[in-house]
Each structure stands twice: as C-alpha cells, then as structure tokens.
C-alpha positions in Angstrom: 9.4 9.6 -10.3 10.0 12.1 -7.6 13.3 12.8 -6.0 14.8 10.3 -3.7 11.8 8.1 -3.2 12.4 4.5 -2.2 8.9 3.5 -3.3 9.3 4.3 -7.0 10.0 0.7 -7.8 7.7 -2.0 -9.2 6.8 -5.1 -7.3 9.4 -7.8 -7.6 8.4 -11.3 -8.6 9.3 -14.8 -7.4 8.6 -17.8 -9.5 6.3 -15.7 -11.7 4.3 -14.6 -8.7 4.2 -11.0 -7.5 5.9 -10.5 -4.2 2.7 -9.5 -2.4 0.7 -11.3 0.2 -2.5 -10.8 2.1 -3.6 -11.6 5.6 -5.0 -14.9 4.4 -1.6 -15.9 2.9 0.1 -15.0 6.2 -2.5 -17.0 8.2 -2.1 -20.1 6.0 1.7 -20.0 6.4 2.3 -19.4 2.7 6.0 -19.7 2.0 6.1 -16.3 0.2 4.4 -14.7 3.1 7.0 -16.2 5.5 9.8 -15.0 3.1 8.5 -11.4 2.9 7.9 -11.1 6.7 11.3 -12.7 7.5 12.9 -10.1 5.1 11.0 -7.3 6.8 12.2 -8.5 10.2 15.8 -8.8 9.0 15.6 -5.1 7.9 14.3 -4.2 11.4 10.9 -3.1 10.1 8.4 -3.0 13.0 5.1 -4.7 12.3 2.6 -6.9 14.0 2.1 -10.1 11.9 -1.6 -10.6 13.1 -2.5 -7.0 12.1 -1.1 -7.0 8.5 -3.8 -6.6 5.8 -1.2 -7.0 3.0 2.5 -6.7 2.5 4.7 -6.4 -0.7 8.3 -6.4 -1.6 9.5 -4.0 -4.3 12.2 -4.7 -6.9 14.5 -2.3 -5.1 14.2 -4.4 -1.9 12.0 -2.0 0.0 8.6 -3.1 1.4 5.2 -1.6 1.6 2.5 -2.8 4.0 -0.9 -2.0 5.4 -1.9 -3.0 9.0 -5.4 -2.8 10.5 -4.2 0.2 12.5 -6.4 2.5 14.5 -8.1 5.9 14.2 -4.7 7.5 13.6 -3.2 5.4 10.9 -3.7 2.2 8.8 -6.9 0.6 7.4 -9.2 1.7 10.3 -8.0 5.3 9.8 -8.5 5.1 6.0 -12.0 3.7 6.4 -13.0 6.2 9.2 -11.6 9.2 7.4 -11.8 8.4 3.7 -14.2 5.4 3.3 -17.0 7.6 2.0 -14.6 9.4 -0.3 -13.5 6.1 -1.8 -17.1 5.0 -2.2 -18.0 8.2 -4.1 -14.8 8.4 -6.2 -14.8 4.8 -7.2 -18.5 4.1 -7.3 -18.1 2.7 -10.9 -16.0 -0.1 -9.3 -18.3 -0.6 -6.4 -15.7 0.3 -3.8 -17.1 0.4 -0.2 -15.8 -0.1 3.3 -16.1 -3.9 3.2 -13.9 -4.2 0.1 -11.7 -1.2 0.5 -8.7 -3.2 1.7 -8.9 -5.4 -1.5 -9.1 -2.3 -3.6 -6.0 -0.8 -1.9 -4.2 -4.1 -2.4 -5.0 -4.1 -6.1 -3.9 -0.5 -6.6 -0.5 -1.4 -5.1 0.0 -4.8 -6.8 -1.7 -4.2 -10.1 -1.7 -0.4 -10.5 0.7 2.0 -12.1 2.8 4.1 -9.9 2.3 7.7 -11.2 4.6 9.5 -8.8 6.5 9.0 -5.5 8.2 11.8 -3.6 9.9 12.1 -0.2 7.9 14.2 2.2 9.4 14.2 5.7 7.1 15.3 8.6 8.3 16.4 12.0 11.7 14.9 11.4 10.2 11.5 10.4 11.0 10.0 6.9 7.8 9.8 4.8 6.6 9.5 1.2 3.7 10.4 -0.9 3.0 7.9 -3.6 0.3 8.1 -6.2 -1.1 5.0 -8.0 -3.5 4.7 -10.9 -5.6 1.5 -11.2 -8.5 1.3 -13.6 -11.2 3.9 -13.7 -10.6 7.7 -13.9 -8.9 8.5 -10.6 -5.7 8.0 -8.7 -5.1 6.8 -5.2 -2.8 8.7 -2.9 -0.8 7.0 -0.2 1.1 8.5 2.7 3.8 6.0 3.6 6.2 6.0 6.5 10.0 5.4 5.9 9.6 1.7 6.8 6.9 1.2 4.2 3.9 1.3 6.6 0.8 2.8 4.8 -0.3 5.5 7.2 -3.1 6.9 5.1 -4.7 6.7 1.7 -7.3 8.7 -0.1 -8.7 9.1 -3.6 -6.6 11.4 -5.8 -7.2 13.5 -8.8 -8.6 12.4 -12.1 -5.8 10.7 -14.1 -5.4 11.3 -17.8 -2.5 8.8 -18.4 -2.5 5.2 -19.6 
C-alpha cells in the first residue's frame, strides 16, 4: 500500500463497533467518542472538538479526522472546491453538498483503502490516500501527518472489487 504510509491500516474495533464517531456521537458524550478524542489528545493531535465532523482510530493506532474547516481545508473547502465534482461523479448515489460529509464518513469507515502514500509538501508530513466505496469511482484524500483531512475529491474509475 504505498511506502511508509501511516494510514494504510484498517479501522480498529472495540466491542464489535468500528472505532469511528461522528459529531453527533461527540455531542452526546458517547463513551467511544470520548475514548477516541482522549487518545488523540494524548498523542498531541491538535483539533477542535466542536468542529469535528467525524474521527476514527485505525488498527495501527493512528487517527484520521475531518473538521468543518474553512475555505483552505476541511469540509468547507471540500464542499466549495469539489462539491459539484462529487455530485457529478457520484450522482448514482445521490451525493450532494448536504450529505457529502456522510458520504466521506462512509468511504473512510466502510470503504476499501486502495492506496496510501506519503507525500510531504513544503516540509510538512502529508499523505495521499485513495478509498473505494460502492459505485465506479474512488475518493482521494489529502491527509496531514496528524490525520486531519485537508482535502478530498472524486478519483478515477476503479476496476477492483
């Protein structure tokens, strides 16, 4: 899966439940949400609890998370820059700006990781991960070294299983 990627691991599970939580889980003080966020804090990962859209812990102990962000990164950036691209590429799944965050959550939590490679930019650790989830296309993620999803866009047509 790419050389040296720390995101080439599947989601871990706890009590049969995938180690992934949404903003609703966080707001309701779900024990798993508290556990994941506490683990992120203990690893000195910077995040804003109120801005998290979703967060997940991988089997290798690393985390991946999406925050609301702004026009430069995060969900707002993805919607502003690639919302229409997602709507066109995944029209068979009725993906649009109002359900894009749920779709991205599903690709991370239920999708198949196709590749993940380290791609540092301007001296900052980063990764490019490609997931496949239903349909005919992949979803490409740009992920910071701490697991923050900077950007996402529709990828190429995927011929795998």
